[in-house]
C-alpha positions in Angstrom: 16.6 18.5 9.0 13.1 17.6 7.8 12.0 18.6 4.3 9.4 21.3 4.0 6.5 19.9 2.1 3.8 21.7 0.2 0.4 20.2 1.3 -2.9 20.7 -0.4 -5.4 21.9 2.2 -8.6 21.6 0.2 -10.5 18.4 -0.1 -9.1 16.8 -3.3 -10.0 13.1 -2.7 -11.6 10.7 -5.1 -14.3 10.0 -2.5 -16.8 12.2 -0.6 -15.9 13.7 2.8 -17.6 12.0 5.8 -19.6 14.0 8.3 -18.7 11.5 11.0 -15.0 12.2 11.1 -12.6 15.0 11.5 -9.7 15.5 9.0 -6.4 17.3 8.9 -3.0 17.0 7.3 0.0 15.8 9.2 3.7 15.0 8.5 6.2 12.6 10.0 9.7 11.4 9.1 11.1 7.9 8.5 14.5 6.5 9.6 16.1 7.7 6.4 15.1 11.3 7.1 12.4 11.5 4.4 9.3 13.5 5.4 6.0 11.8 4.7 2.7 13.5 4.2 -0.5 12.0 5.6 -4.2 12.7 6.0 -5.4 12.1 9.6 -8.9 11.0 10.2 -10.5 10.8 13.7 -14.1 9.9 14.8 -15.9 13.1 15.9 -16.5 13.5 19.7 -14.1 10.7 20.5 -12.6 10.7 24.0 -9.6 9.1 25.6 -6.9 7.1 23.8 -7.9 5.4 20.6 -6.8 2.4 18.7 -5.0 3.6 15.6 -4.4 2.3 12.0 -2.0 3.5 9.3 -3.1 2.9 5.7 -1.1 2.9 2.4 -1.6 1.8 -1.2 -2.2 0.8 -3.9 1.2 0.7 -5.5 1.5 3.8 -7.6 -1.5 5.5 -6.0 -1.8 8.4 -3.6 -3.5 8.9 -0.2 -6.3 10.7 -1.9 -7.4 7.5 -3.6 -8.1 4.1 -2.0 -5.9 4.5 1.1 -7.9 7.6 2.2 -11.2 5.9 1.6 -10.1 3.0 3.8 -8.7 5.4 6.5 -11.9 7.5 6.6 -14.1 4.3 6.7 -12.2 2.9 9.6 -12.3 6.3 11.4 -16.1 6.2 11.0 -15.9 2.9 12.9 -14.0 4.4 15.9 -10.3 4.3 15.0 -7.9 7.1 14.6 -6.3 6.6 11.2 -3.7 8.0 8.8 -3.5 7.5 5.1 0.0 8.4 3.9 2.0 8.8 0.7 5.0 6.6 0.6 8.5 8.0 0.1 9.3 9.6 -3.3 5.6 9.9 -4.3 2.5 12.2 -3.8 3.0 15.0 -1.3 5.7 13.1 0.6 9.4 14.0 0.3 12.3 12.0 -1.1 14.5 12.5 -4.1 14.6 11.5 -6.9 10.9 11.2 -7.4 8.9 8.1 -8.4 11.3 5.5 -6.9 10.4 2.4 -4.9 12.4 0.3 -2.4 11.5 -2.9 -0.5 13.4 -1.5 2.5 12.4 2.1 2.5 8.8 1.4 1.8 8.6 -1.1 4.6 10.2 1.5 6.7 7.5 4.0 5.7 5.0 1.8 7.5 7.2 1.6 10.6 7.6 5.4 10.5 3.8 5.7 10.5 3.8 3.5 13.7 6.5 5.7 15.2 4.2 8.7 14.6 1.0 7.1 15.9 2.8 5.7 19.0 3.5 9.2 20.4 0.2 10.9 19.7 -1.6 11.9 22.9 -4.9 10.5 21.8 -3.5 7.1 20.7 -3.0 4.0 22.8 0.5 2.9 21.7 -0.4 -0.8 22.5 -3.3 -0.7 20.0 -1.7 0.1 16.6 -2.5 -1.7 13.3 -1.8 -1.2 9.6 -3.6 -1.8 6.3 -1.8 -2.2 3.0 -3.6 -2.2 -0.3 -2.4 -3.9 -3.5 1.5 -3.7 -3.6 1.3 -2.2 -0.1 -0.4 -5.3 1.1 2.9 -7.1 0.7 4.7 -4.2 2.4 2.2 -4.4 5.3 3.0 -8.1 5.8 6.7 -7.4 5.6 6.3 -4.6 8.2 4.3 -6.9 10.5 7.2 -9.5 10.3 9.7 -6.9 11.6 7.8 -4.5 13.8 6.5 -6.1 17.0 4.5 -2.9 17.8 2.0 -3.8 15.1 -0.7 -5.7 16.8 -2.8 -6.4 13.7 -2.2 -6.1 9.9 -4.7 -6.3 7.0 -3.7 -6.8 3.4 -6.3 -6.0 0.8 -6.1 -7.2 -2.8 -2.4 -7.6 -2.3 0.6 -7.9 -4.6 4.0 -9.2 -3.7 6.0 -6.7 -5.7 9.3 -8.6 -5.3 7.7 -11.7 -6.8 6.1 -10.0 -9.7 9.2 -8.1 -10.6 11.5 -11.1 -10.3 9.2 -13.7 -11.9 6.6 -11.8 -13.9 2.8 -12.2 -13.7 1.8 -15.8 -12.8 5.5 -16.6 -12.5 5.7 -16.8 -16.3 9.2 -15.2 -16.4 10.7 -17.3 -13.6 14.0 -18.2 -15.1 17.6 -17.0 -14.9 17.6 -15.9 -18.5 14.5 -13.8 -18.1 15.9 -12.1 -15.0 19.2 -11.5 -16.7 17.4 -9.9 -19.6 15.5 -7.6 -17.2 18.7 -6.7 -15.4 20.6 -6.0 -18.6 17.8 -3.7 -19.9 17.5 -1.8 -16.6 21.3 -1.3 -16.3 21.4 0.0 -19.8 18.7 2.5 -18.8 20.8 3.5 -15.7 23.6 4.5 -18.0 21.3 6.5 -20.2 19.7 8.2 -17.2 23.1 9.1 -15.7 24.2 10.5 -19.1 21.0 12.5 -19.5 21.0 13.8 -15.9 17.4 12.7 -15.4 15.4 9.5 -14.8 13.2 8.3 -17.7 9.7 7.6 -16.7 7.9 4.4 -17.5 4.4 5.8 -18.0 1.3 5.0 -16.0 -1.8 3.2 -17.1 -2.2 3.8 -20.9 -4.4 6.8 -21.9 -6.0 4.7 -24.7 -6.8 1.0 -24.2 -5.9 -1.3 -27.1 -8.7 -3.6 -28.2 -6.7 -6.6 -27.2 -5.8 -5.3 -23.7 -5.9 -8.1 -21.0 -8.7 -7.8 -18.5 -6.5 -6.7 -15.6 -5.2 -3.8 -17.7 -8.9 -2.8 -18.4 -9.5 -3.2 -14.7 -6.7 -0.7 -13.9 -7.9 1.7 -16.6 -11.4 1.7 -15.2 -10.0 3.0 -11.9 -7.0 5.2 -12.6 -8.1 6.8 -15.9 -11.7 7.6 -15.2 -13.5 9.9 -12.8 -13.9 7.0 -10.5 -10.3 7.0 -9.4 -8.2 9.5 -11.4 -5.9 11.8 -9.3 -3.4 14.3 -10.7 -0.7 13.2 -8.3 -1.2 9.5 -8.8 1.7 7.8 -10.7 -0.6 5.2 -12.2 -3.0 7.9 -13.4 -0.2 9.8 -15.1 3.6 9.5 -15.7 4.2 6.3 -13.8 7.3 5.1 -11.9 10.9 5.7 -13.1 11.8 2.9 -15.5 14.5 1.8 -13.0 12.3 2.7 -10.0 11.6 -0.9 -9.0 14.9 -2.5 -10.0 15.9 -3.6 -6.5 12.7 -5.6 -6.1 14.2 -8.2 -8.5 16.8 -9.4 -5.9 14.9 -8.9 -2.6 12.0 -11.1 -1.6 10.0 -9.2 1.1 8.1 -12.1 2.7 11.1 -14.3 3.7 10.0 -14.4 7.4 6.2 -14.0 7.1 5.7 -17.3 8.9 7.3 -15.8 12.0 4.6 -13.1 12.3 3.1 -13.5 15.8 0.5 -10.7 15.5 -2.8 -11.0 13.8 -3.1 -10.9 10.1 -6.2 -10.6 7.8 -5.7 -11.1 4.1 -8.6 -10.1 1.8 -8.8 -10.7 -1.9 -11.4 -10.8 -4.7 -12.2 -14.3 -6.1 -12.0 -13.0 -9.7 -8.9 -10.8 -9.3 -6.0 -11.6 -11.5 -3.8 -11.1 -8.5 -5.6 -13.5 -6.1 -2.7 -16.0 -6.3 -0.5 -13.5 -4.4 -2.8 -13.6 -1.4 -3.4 -17.3 -1.5 0.3 -18.1 -1.6 1.2 -15.5 0.9 -1.3 -16.9 3.4 -0.1 -20.5 2.8 3.5 -19.4 3.3 2.6 -17.4 6.4 1.0 -20.3 8.3 3.4 -23.0 7.1 5.4 -24.3 10.1 4.1 -21.4 12.2 3.1 -21.7 15.8 0.8 -18.6 15.4 -2.0 -19.6 13.1 -5.1 -19.0 15.2 -5.0 -15.3 14.5 -4.4 -15.5 10.8 -7.2 -15.4 8.2 -7.7 -15.4 4.4 -11.0 -14.0 3.3 -12.0 -14.4 -0.4 -14.7 -12.1 -1.7 -16.9 -14.0 -4.2 -17.0 -12.4 -7.7 -14.8 -9.5 -6.9 -12.0 -8.3 -9.2 -8.8 -6.5 -8.2 -9.9 -2.9 -8.2 -13.3 -3.7 -6.6 -11.4 -3.6 -3.3 -10.0 -0.1 -4.1 -13.2 1.8 -3.7 -16.4 -0.2 -3.9 -17.9 0.3 -0.5 -20.5 -2.5 -1.0 -17.7 -5.0 -1.7 -14.9 -3.9 0.8 -15.6 -5.7 4.1 -15.1 -2.6 6.3 -17.2 -4.0 9.2 -15.3 -7.3 9.1 -12.0 -5.4 9.2 -13.2 -3.2 12.1 -14.1 -6.4 14.0 -10.8 -7.9 13.3 -8.9 -4.8 14.6 -11.1 -4.5 17.6 -10.5 -8.1 18.5 -6.8 -8.1 18.2 -6.1 -4.6 19.5 -7.9 -5.0 22.8 
């Protein structure tokens, strides 16, 4: 039986409402029985069956932030879109809260494709996905397993399994470093079970230390200011459970990315601390692949990581629309 969700009906996004699109709340369920909440955007006065796109991310954000902005912008360009909250977060279901899973979160994208495939005003042969930040990696993982996805875009992507297992810039890529992480997380599991509750790791810091690295300042500028703050966003508030991403350490998500036959567009900012994720993911995706003609890596000059969250003069929406139109004919 599906969970009954409490959905906010008023406009509570971090971006203004477009006059060019319609908007309504929808729900759907994934293969694990978790009910997901989404915002559906459709171009006004559209007729017939439309090409559709599901959007999610960034990792630790909610659909009222960057994902909704992307979905609305693509609806303005003629697509039916949904921006959804992943399992265990935002308005979506799933217990306990604030957990993440390489499997379940990839499944969330596939569940969105399930939902779109049966809508009367959607062409089931013209479905794509967009993943932002950590959900960029999930989008590529979904494209590798779901042949219904005709085109996938990853924007300012993270590979969450890589960063959890190896640290930033692979600086913790050793057996000992991973052992120490596992030991600390398993100690926390014991404490959580003893206490009957999962300890939270905290989101982006409320006060920036003077010596904070640039990427921390970058996240603060989005999640902790009027620019991107949202009360349901994990990164803006209490963060993930401390053990919430534990399984990522052992489970690389992009093992078969070079077997993706559908189209892929990877977009990243030149100055983003995370740009190496996209460059390496693209290289791995085309290595020994017979399907490279429909793959593209686009680097945005001068852009940092969060520029691709919400800066509409930086995010290449027209480029993305052309990409989806071309490969979802």
